[in-house]
ZALUM-166074 format. One record per residue: y, x, z of N, C-alpha, C, O in turn; residue in one letter. Coordinates in pm, whole numbers, plus 50000, padded with zeros to 5 digits. Each point is the difference from the previous one (the first is absolute). Example, Ala and Ser with C-alpha at 12.3 -4.5 7.8 and 13.67 -1.06 7.14 Angstrom:
! residues 2
494315131950780501194991150000501205009050000499985010450066a/501074986149862501195008250006501094992350073501115005150017s/
***
This chain:
! residues 436
963559385835679500874992649961499564983349963500854991249988x/498005007150001499304990349993500054993650121500354988350014x/499315019350077499874995150174501334994150027500144989350059x/500955018849890501354995050025500294986349938500604991850071x/499025004649799500624989649970498754987950059500154987849984x/499015016650063499154985450027500544999650145500284988650035x/499895018850039500765000450108501434991649998500494991850077x/499855012749829501694991349989499684985349948500504990350057x/498705008449841499654986649983499424993050108500164987949989x/499255015650110499474993050107501044996350106500094989150055x/500615020549964501284999250078501204988349917500694993150075x/499445006049821500384993549954499974984250003500974992449995x/497455003950014499404989249995500204993250126500444988650015x/499105021250095500294995850150501504991050040500164988750046x/500945023449910501464996249987499854987249933500164990750079x/499565005349786500064987949946499344988650070500374988449977x/498645014450109498844994250062501074991650108500254988150019x/500235025550042500634995050169501384996649968500464992350084x/500545011649801501394991549981499464990049925500284989350053x/499315009849883499764989549865499194988750069500634989850028x/498115010950002499454989150060500564992050117500054987850012x/500445023050086500294992350113501374994549950500424990850070x/500365012749827501044993049983499894986049985500594990450050x/498265011349844499514983749983499844990450110500514988849998x/498775015850098499624993950132501394997150073500104989250058x/500615016749941501284997650075501374991449953500894993950058x/498615010549740500694984849986499284986050007500644989549995x/498135011050015499364986049999500404994450153500354988350008x/499615020250118500164992550071501285001650067500314995150108x/500315011349828501385006850124501644995249901501054998750062x/498904999749807501375001149895499754981649939499214995449917x/501674999250154500724987049957500115000049865500645009349949x/498804981349971500554997249832500424984649999499554991350075x/501315007349834500314985150015499784995149808500605002949896x/498014986950144499634996749873500024984349989499284993750078x/501624998349816499984985849996500744996150146499344993050076x/501675010249957500794997650123499475000650142500674995550093x/498025010549927499295003650109500105017750011499625007549910x/500904996750207499875013250065498634999650099499724994850108x/499775011549821498645005950145499645012949949500585005249904x/498614999550150498885015649940499134996849901499424989149995x/500455019949926498914995549837498824989150079499694988749963x/499735020050172498914989550039499964988150012499064992749967x/502135003750092500024985350008500144993649882499494988949983x/501225017249922500134993249884498644995349938499764988649962x/499285023750034499015002049964498904986450025499324993649920x/500895005450236498984990750059500574985049956499174991049991x/502335006149980500324988249999499524996449836499664988649969x/500385022749935499674998649845498604996849986499604993149906x/499575011950187498494995450023499834991150037498864996249971x/502054992750122499554993450085500304989849871499124993049950x/501955007450016500514989049847498985001549917499214990550000x/500515019449921498715001149910498524992150035499254994149921x/500585008450257498884988150018500004986649998499214990849979x/502175011050056500234985350057499344994050162499045004550062x/501754985449971499904999350137498004994650045499345002950100x/500274988549774498754999250032499365008849983499085001550080x/501065008849808499055011850000500095012250109499035007150029x/502224994250024500155008950100499404990350138499325006850077x/500774985149946499044990950145498545000449935499064997750076x/500785004049841498114999550020499735016849976498845003850016x/502235006449946499655009550022500265005050153499245008150052x/501674987750004499885002350152498844993250087499615003950110x/499954985949821499264995150082498625008849990499355003250100x/500285000449760498755008549995500025015050071498945006050016x/502314999550026500285008850041499694997750182499215006150073x/501454986449949499484991250124498065004550016499505008150079x/499864983849822498814996250023499525015449998499325002150101x/500785006449839499375011449956500165007350147498985005350042x/502104995450032500335003550147498904997050063499205008550039x/500644976549979498944992650055498965008550001499605004550108x/499824998949774498645000349937499855018449996498915005449983x/502195001150032499795014949995499525003950108499205009249984x/500954987650125499255005550119498664997750006499235008650044x/500364979849915498354995449994499175010849916498855004350014x/502294998949881498895009849866500385011250082498985004250057x/502185003449979500135012950091499035000750127499505010050050x/500404980249977498995001050185501305003150090499775001550120x/501234999449848501395002150095499644991650147500135003850116x/499464985649838500234988550124499045000050103499854991150084x/499355021749902498885001350126500815011550016499165005050076x/501815004449919500405009650111500434997750138499815008250090x/500884978549927500295000350139500184983749985499824992549904x/500635005150237500394986850011501074995249969500234988050009x/500775022449942501564996049958499734999449886500814993949930x/498055011650004499654998949868499724985149967500534993849907x/498615001450177499364986950005500704991450007499924992149906x/500875005650179501424992050056500754998349825500194989049948x/500155024949982501074996449899499204996449891500674994249915x/498105007150055499154990849889500134990049994500254995049890x/499634996250243500274985850034501254996249957500114989049945x/501265021150076501374995449977500245003349841501014996649938x/497915010750007500454998549839499544987749954500844992949945x/497695001950067499504990249973500734984750022500034990549922x/500635011350240501034985050024501325003749876500634990649951x/499715025450005500794997349888499874993649886500884993549944x/497465009250001499514994749906500274983749983500164994849890x/499874999450210500094983550029501774998850024500564990549946x/500035016750113501065000149967500774997649820500464991149928x/499285022250074499995003049870499784987449862500704997249903x/498324999050134499324988649921500904988450024500624995249906x/499475000250212501164987050060501335005449908500384992749908x/500265018850115501084998349934500215000149812500884996049924x/497885010450062500044997249846499954985249949500734995249914x/498174997850164499874983349960500854994150040500154988549959x/500795017450139500504989950086499334988050086500514989850047x/498505013849954498964991450106499945002650110500405011550021x/499054979750120500165005050120501044990150116500064988549956x/500555012750145500594995750062501484996949966500755009349972x/499594981150029501774996249941500665016150109500705009149954x/498964990350144501265011850113499415017549887500955007649978x/498354994649994499915011649970500555001049821500235010249936x/499834978650028500814999349865501264997049969500344996949886x/500485003950218501355001250036500565014649936499375010550011x/501884988349923500235011249915500395013950104500265011449964x/499684983850158499905013850070498935003650031500065011550042x/498804983749960498465007350036499705002149873500905004049925x/497534993350016499425005549930500454999049834499485007549918x/501174986050057500975004049868501095010750002500235006749898x/500464995150218500935012849995499325013250031500365010249942x/498354989750176499225009249989499175006349896499495011250002x/500464979749905498805001449877500795005049857499765008249911x/501414981450121500505006449858501505009549986500465005049896x/499984995450212500835012950055499755009550025500475010349952x/498484988450153499755017850045498395002149938499965010549936x/498764982650066499105003049984499835002549818499485010649965x/500784983349971500635000749844500525015449933499645007249906x/501444993050203500915014549972499515011150051500105011249950x/499154984850188499175016050038498915001849909499855011849969x/499034977249957499275001349917500365006449885499155005649932x/502464994450026500245006449875500455013550010499945009449921x/500584989550206501275012550032498875014850056500375011450025x/498704984849977499455009450090499045007449887500105012149979x/499334982749978499025006049889500675006749869499485009549941x/501804984250020501205004849924500725009650041500545007349917x/499634994750205500735012350056499265008450062500675007250073x/498244994949929498905007450019499685007749887499325010150021x/501104986849839499985005649924500855009849944499875008849915x/501194986250170501365007249978500155012050106500815009249991x/498264988750111500275008350100499275012549998500225009450076x/498714990249813499635012149904501295013049982500005011650040x/500934981449892501295007849986500525005550129500445011550009x/499524981850071501175003650124499395007750093500655008350063x/497814989649960498925005650101499185010949955499395007450077x/500604993749763498745009649969500235010449949499065007449972x/502574997249995500045010949935500855010150065500695008049937x/499224991450206500595010850068501524995150128500465004150106x/499744988049820501534992450073499374998850163500635005150093x/498744991549918499764997950120499655011650087500455001350113x/498865005949839499755012850124501125011649965499855011950028x/501304982449905501015011249986500354990950115499285002950095x/501654985849938500394994650052499795000950154500834999550091x/497615002349911499455005050164500675012050032500505001650112x/499595009149779499965014050043501535001750049500345009350073x/500444981849885501764999349998499874995350136500455008550076x/499084980549988499654995750121499715003350091500394995450107x/498535017149873499555002250126500515005550134499504999550112x/501445004949850500805008450136500604988850087500225001450120x/500034987749812500454985750102498724992650044500184989250056x/498275016049922499574987050061499855003650132500414992250085x/498965020749955499645003250165501204999550065499794994650108x/501765009249876500594995150102500604988050001500794998050093x/499004990349798500744991350054498644987049974500234988350030x/498715014949926498714987449998498715005050061498884994949990x/501505017050081498705006250045498545006549937499015003850061x/501214995949820498825001249921500495010249918501135004549978x/496934999949957500415013449907500674998149884500234988749957x/500235024649968500514995849860499014993249944500354988250005x/498635012549944499374994549912500084982350037499714992649906x/500535003550175500344985250044501024991749891499924988649955x/500945021050026501264995249889498814995549874500034988549955x/499185019150007499364989349887499044989350040499374994649909x/500495002650182499144985550083500994990949960499834990449925x/501635014450152501114993849999500374991849873500044988049976x/500215023049954500504993849810498664992549931500144992649903x/498485010350161499304995049899499954982050031499764990649924x/500595010050225499744986550029501044990049932499794989049949x/501845021050071501024987449916499835001049863500434991149926x/499005018450033500134995849818498714998549977499704998149882x/499485002150193498374997049979499304988550053499824989549939x/499785013450185499464990150075499785001650153499795011750031x/500214979750070499875002750121498155008150005499555008650076x/499794983949812498865001350017499595016749967499395007950072x/501294994449775500135014149953500445009250170499185007350056x/501794990849981500185006650121499235004250115499985011150052x/499194975549993499175001750086498855006249978499275005050085x/500574994649799498755009749945500205014849999499305008250059x/501864994449858500295016450057500165000750113499685011350037x/500754980950066500235002650140498595002350056499735010350062x/499434980649917498805000450062499125010649986499245004450086x/500945000449773498935013549988501245008950011500015001249877x/500805004450152501125009950070499535001650144499975011550045x/499614976950043499864998550103498405002450017499685007950089x/499384986849840498525006050006499855011849982499195005150078x/501465004449820499915013649968500585004350132499655011650022x/501214982850090500475012550101501194999549977500565000550109x/500314998649796501625003350000500474989750049501145004149978x/499024986950066500564992950065499234997750167498844999450043x/502534999750014499354994950150500104987349984500444993649904x/498855000950257499904985650017501254991549955500014990449923x/501105015850148501254996750040500804992449860500504989049975x/499185030349924500505000949860499694989449943500834992249953x/497605005950044499964991649909500374982850038500184990749921x/499835009350192500104988950046501834994049937500274989149951x/500395019150067501575001249997500094999949852501094996049959x/498065007549952500154998049853499084988849940500024998449878x/499284995050189499314988349978500894989450045500094990249927x/500425010050153500714987650031501495003950011500574993450087x/500235015449848501415004749974500494997649872501134995849978x/497905007149925499745010949854499204989149910500465000149886x/498774993250125499104990849915500324989750036499494993050088x/501885003849813500494987650011499374994049835499175005749929x/501484981850044499584995749834500925005649940501065004250046x/498414996049810500665008149898501244991949904500284988150006x/500355022549907501244992049957499344990749912500744990849965x/498045009049988499644984849986500134989850009500314990849924x/499325010650227499854988050088501704993550032500554988950002x/499925028450024501304994350025501034995949901501184997850030x/498225000849822500884991649892499884985950039500914991750002x/497795006450030499544985250022501034994950123500724990149991x/499215016350093500824996050149501495000149953500804994850078x/499655010049814501765001849979499784989049914501024993350013x/498155000249898500164988649930499974990250055500854992049961x/498195003050157499864991050068501344995750086500534988950008x/499945026350067501514993150050500975005549914500815007750051x/499284989449804500755002849922500925011950022501214998350008x/498385011049999500845015550026499715009149886500185012050023x/499424984749864499575008449864501645004849957500215010549939x/500684981850094501175004749945500405012950075500885007449955x/498474995150158500345012050083498905009350011499895007150100x/499314993449807498955002150033499875014850027499125003150081x/501765008649855499855013750080500744999850141499735008150089x/501144983049922500475002550146498934992650099499945003650118x/499224985949832499084995750098498725009750022499144999250088x/500995011849791498665006150044500195010850093499495001750111x/501295005149827500585012650062500585000250162499705007750090x/500994983949910500284996350141498624994950110499785003050117x/499494988849790498654995350086499345014950033499555003950108x/500515002149788499235013050005500325006550127499235002950092x/502104998949898501015009250102499544989350128499465007650081x/500494981149965499874990450106498565004650083499755003950114x/499434993049756498545002650075499815015450056499335002150102x/501305008849822499815013050060500705002350130499575007050091x/501574986249907500905002950127498684991650133499535004750103x/500294983949841499024991950094499015008350055499765001250121x/499575005349772498425006150030500635014750129499405003450102x/502225003649834500045009450101500084998150118499465008650070x/501304978250011499934995750077498984994950051499905003250118x/499104988849836498894998750086499275013750002499485003850105x/500495001049825498785017450069500885002250121499775011550037x/500994983850030500505002950112499874994150098500315004050112x/499094982949851499754992950106498624996850040499135004849927x/500494988250169498184998250040500044990249867501104998149947x/497654995549994498865008150073499845012649913499075007650025x/501954995849855499375011249894500595014350107499455010949987x/501464987550094500205011950052499275005250106500225010950053x/498624978849986499195004150129498435003949938499055003650070x/500944994749766498575006949970500455010549987501155004249983x/497175003250032499325012949967500905005549902500084992849900x/500845020850097499925004649903499415013349974500525008249924x/498284994050146499435014149956500775010449981501195000950029x/498095007849919500855008749898501325000349861499744995249890x/500815007350124501415002249934499405010049828499825012049976x/500044976049944499475005649865501095007049895500524993649909x/499595012650102500975008349919499415005649824498825002849978x/501984997649943499665003449800501475009250016501054999450065x/498445007949852501405010149925500984988349915499754989749937x/500955014750082501394994049924500615007249910500774993849927x/499095020650053500535009849906501085002650067500494991550074x/500125022049906501325008050039501174992950016500324991049923x/500215012050156501264992950015500814999349906499945010649937x/501114979349999500834997049871499624998449871500734996849906x/497435007050091499224995849864499164986049998499064997249925x/501654992850199499474992249994499684990149828498984998049934x/501974999450055500464997249850499225005049900499594991349922x/500055020550054499235008849923498664997550027499184997649912x/500535002950222498554994250038499574983849938499044998349926x/501774991950114499624987749951500334999449832499434991749929x/501275015350032499874998849814498625004849927499424996249899x/500265016850227498515005849949498934994550022498925001349941x/501414991450163498604990050059499984988049898498974995749948x/502294999450028499994986249900499645005549844499574993249907x/500715019750094499275003749855498365003749985499295000549900x/500485001550208498185005550054499494985149972499024997749929x/501784991950138499334987850015500024994049864498984993949967x/501755006549970500154995649844499595005549871500174995949886x/499135016150169498925007749888498834994950040499214997349910x/500364999950235498834998750013499314985749970498854997349965x/502444993450066499604988749962499344995149902499805007849907x/499594976750079499104996049902500954995649911501154996950031x/498275002749829500854992349890500684989550047499754995750113x/500955000249829501244986050017498774989049979499944992550098x/499285005249821498994988049999499244999650067499854989750066x/499355020649951499094997150130501244999350139499584992950092x/501385011349926500964997950163499934987949975499494992850086x/500945001749800500514983749951498794992350082500094991650090x/498995012949862498494990150017499665001950135499494991650075x/500795018549947499555001350154500914991350121499514994150097x/501515006749879501174992850068499864985149997500164991550087x/499475007949778500174982049972498194995250038499654988349986x/499705018850046498874995850065500105000850174499424992850082x/501215014849934500834998350121500624989050066499934994650110x/500765004049773501234987950055498694982749967499934989450061x/499705013049882498984988649947499014998350146499624988850031x/500055022250046499484998450097500654993950136499594991150075x/501225014649927501274998850077500444985549998500104994850111x/500134998749799500314982349944499164993450031500364989950060x/498255011849920498684992450045499904998350142499714989950063x/500585022349979499864997450164501154994250092499774993850104x/501635009349840501244991050093499854985949964500154991350086x/499575005849788500844987349945498494987650068500424989050038x/498445012549971499634988150061500585000950169499904989250058x/500635021550018500235000950150501744994949989500584993050083x/499895011649815501194993749980500084985050035500464994150098x/498935001649786499444980150002499814996950147500844992550049x/498095012450039499494994850066500975003150114500784991650045x/499125022550005501185002850172501344995549959500694995950093x/499975004049761501474995049961499814986350059500794996450087x/498154994949870500084987649999499784993550142500594990050039x/498355017950043500064998450196501285006850005500604991250061x/500255017549921501235000750017501084991450024500714997750097x/499194996949749501114989950007499684988450064500944994750060x/497914999249946499464993050087500134995650126500054988650046x/500015023450010500155002550146501695002250002500714997450098x/499765007949776501635000250056500744987149985501174998150034x/498094994149916500754984649991499524988550068500644989549996x/498195011650072499244992950029499885001650169499854990150070x/500265025949994499705001250117501485008350055500915003049923x/499105000350252501305004050001499315015050015500735007150069x/498304998549895499225012350033501165011949955500245008650085x/500684992649749500745008350040501205002950029500655010549998x/499684972650046501415000050086499815004150156500995001150073x/497785000949972499615005050110500445017549955501015005650042x/498234999149888499805013249947501515006249957500495011350012x/500004976449933501785003849976500465008150090500135012249990x/500214978550132501035002950112499645014750034500915006750048x/497774999849930499825011950003501135010949953500405009650065x/500004986249806500795005949914501364999049991500855006949944x/499224978050156501874992749970500925009550037500955002449925x/498885005350214501255011450015500355009449878501195002349979x/497885003349941500365006149881500664993149886500415007549911x/499774981550074500754988649927501324997050098501165001049961x/498554996250135500974993250121501475010149985501114996249962x/498395019350086500985010250030500984998349852501215001050021x/498454997149858500765003849843500704983749994500744998049903x/499074990850191500454989349998499984988549876500844991649969x/497655012149966499574996149869499564982950040499244995550085x/501584998349817500134986649998498334992050009499634990950074x/499515017749805498674993449987499485012450102499355007949931x/500714995850190499015012650063498734992350058498895005150007x/501424981850035498234992250039499454998649893498865004550016x/501284990949858499375000249910499465013849947498805001049975x/502085009950006499615011649949498755006550080498975004949952x/501474993650205498715005350109498844993349957499035006049953x/501034978450065499094995149970498895003049835498804997449984x/501985007649938499425002549893499345014150018498835002349969x/502025006850084499515015750057498484996050060498945004249953x/501164989350131498794995850089498354997649900498875004650020x/501614987349886499144996449881499295009849925499024998349929x/501735014450100499845011349880498525008250048499275006549925x/500534990850233498355008550027499324991149932499185006849938x/500614979650030498984995549925499845003149825499015001649928x/502324998350049499945004849825501395005050004500954993750046x/499095017849905501445005449952500754990149909501154999250041x/498684994249869500714988349935500494994450037500994996449938x/498754998150195500654980950064501185005750069500864991150000x/499555018850055501465001050048501054997449805500954992349988x/498605014649918500694993549868499944987849933500754995949912x/497924996850156499834988949966500794989450056500534991049935x/499535011250243501074992650070501155001449982500804991350035x/499625021349898501625002349984500724996449891501234999849988x/497634996349905500605002149852501264990949976500715002249903x/499584987250189501244993049949501125000850119500824991050022x/499085023650064500995003750099501045007149926500035001749878x/500975003150224501155003849936499645014049961498825003650001x/502255005249962499775015249968499895009150111500215012150003x/499554982850056500045012450151498934998950041499515011050025x/499644978050003499134994850011498695003849939499035005950047x/501294987349793499275004449910499655018549995498825003249987x/501755003050018500275011349989499475011150121499495011249987x/500794982150116499215005450133498524994149981499095008050023x/500604980549943498534997749975499335003649890498834997649970x/501845007149982499085009849890499875015050027499145006849944x/501834998550153499345010650051499114999550082499075008049993x/500984981450115498904999050073498865001949975499305007350069x/500174984949800499164998749932498975010149958498774999249997x/502375013849960499425011849990499595011950107498975006650017x/502334992950046500395008150113498644998150110499335010150021x/500354979450035499194997450089498585005149967499225001650094x/500515000249819498615010049944498754989349999499324996249905x/500624999550267498674994450048499664985849929500944992950037x/498445001249904499544985750012498894995549987499345008049934x/499924980750102498854998650016498794995149859498794998650013x/501805000149896499864994949867499465013449946498974998449936x/501475015250074499455008049946500215015650030499235009149970x/502384992350119499755016350037498905002250121499125008649996x/501104982150113499325006550104498264994649995499335004750091x/500154988749840498855002350000499605013849899499075007150037x/501564995849855499885013749982500115011650089499075007950014x/501934993150040500095007850113499015000550097499935010950056x/499084978849989499144998450082498805007649910499115006350057x/500954992749814498565003349919500145015849979499045006349957x/502054999450072500185016750039499165004450124499314993550079x/500935016949915499685009050121500885006050050499925012250017x/501194980250021501175003250057499964992450193499734988150012x/500445017150065499754992250117500734987850058500234997350118x/500054996649784500894983149995499304989550070498864996649967x/501904996850148499054988350047501154986449931501205001949977x/498154986550002500784989449976501344998950101501124999649948x/498754999850196500814999650081501635010149981501174997050025x/498215015949918500965009650008500774996449861501235000649990x/497954995949911500714998149867501124986449972500644996449901x/499204997750260500594986249994501395004050063501134996049972x/498395013950130501204999550085500835010949892501214997749994x/498365012649929500855006049889500794993849915501095003449955x/498024983150020500814993349871501204992550075500984996849932x/498994999950223501114992450042501185013549987500964998649925x/498875012450144501025008450003500485003049869501225001849997x/498104999549877500604999849850500634986749999501225000349991x/498284989250016500724989849966501324997350040500944997449925x/499085003450214501424999850065500825007950016500964997450073x/498905018449847500495009850020500834996849841501205001649976x/497844994049941500664996249850500914992650009501135003149964x/498594986350083501204987650026501405008050045500995001249929x/498845003950207501095005950026500875009149901501235000850000x/497865006149913500905006949917500544999049840500805006049927x/498174981550066499754992149827501634991950035500925003849927x/499374986950164500824990850003501355011249969500345002249884x/500315003850222501235004749959500115009949857501095002449947x/497905001650014500055004349870500364990449899500865001849914x/498204984450106499884988049893501564996749990500564998749891x/500125000050234501714996550034500625013749927501094997649948x/498545013350040501165007149932500004998949855501035002749939x/497914993549998499435001749869500124983349942499824997049882x/500494994250215500004982549977501325000249854501105005550002x/498354987649901501394992949896500664994750030500864995849922x/
***
């Protein structure tokens, strides 16, 4: 009798964790709330309150401290010694420190202090990212820590092999990237590949097709492009377009020609019992999950590390990209490669959008920065491309190169081009259908 009571309490605790805590995460990230005349998701409201409480001066010094911490961290951890890529990025991080100092103090060449250069990059992007990623990571503990992620993974297992040519377990990688970060997704992928449960092609598909920026980063893109009024439409349509592009890309070279090795299968439960299996798996994870304070603390720590890792390169690579876009024809030339995808839909700002899309190879935020003043269709398409193209040199490409997955820079650039082109081709008509 005592055993039955204990088991019942355990089951109730796991159920409350799975349903209750996961519901809090869903509320924070996906349910729009109107406060003081502004409609947005609760996380965005919280960031706004925090920034107001800190004041612009306080928020600026906070961002500068995080940038400096990001440049110092590789020196303390010894990470810069691992490869030539890490040494290059250490240099870029210290360039980011210089750029951040110039933005904060208003010193330096007048060309860098124009409203569309350092001030825009620092005030609109870096400070926002510096606040939203750590705060968002706290609430990610609710969304990903108590069984919801694994339950969703079970539910979509049956789709993964026929559509994306990956094992069912890769669904967890995909969801982890969208609600966590590409670094979390890549960490999972690298571990599973290293243990022999993914082939080289499967690992490459997951790394280049699912490991995109997280929901918290998407909020920054949506805010920059003035899309928060349609946040849920933007989020879910971007998710769909990203995965449709991945389904097409896996059937094209170079991914289609990679060695697939032996096909890896895993048990998926009896037919007709998938929902029950997902529920049981979610409950098991919820029961075994650490306490909420510990989970929040671990997520917050990971969020801080991610923040200091990306802010310096956003400043340096972002500034380099803006300077190249403003003073050189490089993105104009690359933009011609994407122009057919905009021309076919008769988009008035097609060339500007094509040019912005090309800039995304350097830094995923650049298309949003360059199209912030465009009309709705161009802004929405740029917001989708920022996320759906997945690959960019300021962060995701170096992360992939640091894994065991056999992908070279040239292959990654080719996959980026295919993804960006297809993303434009799909995002523009979708934007036209939902345009106000």
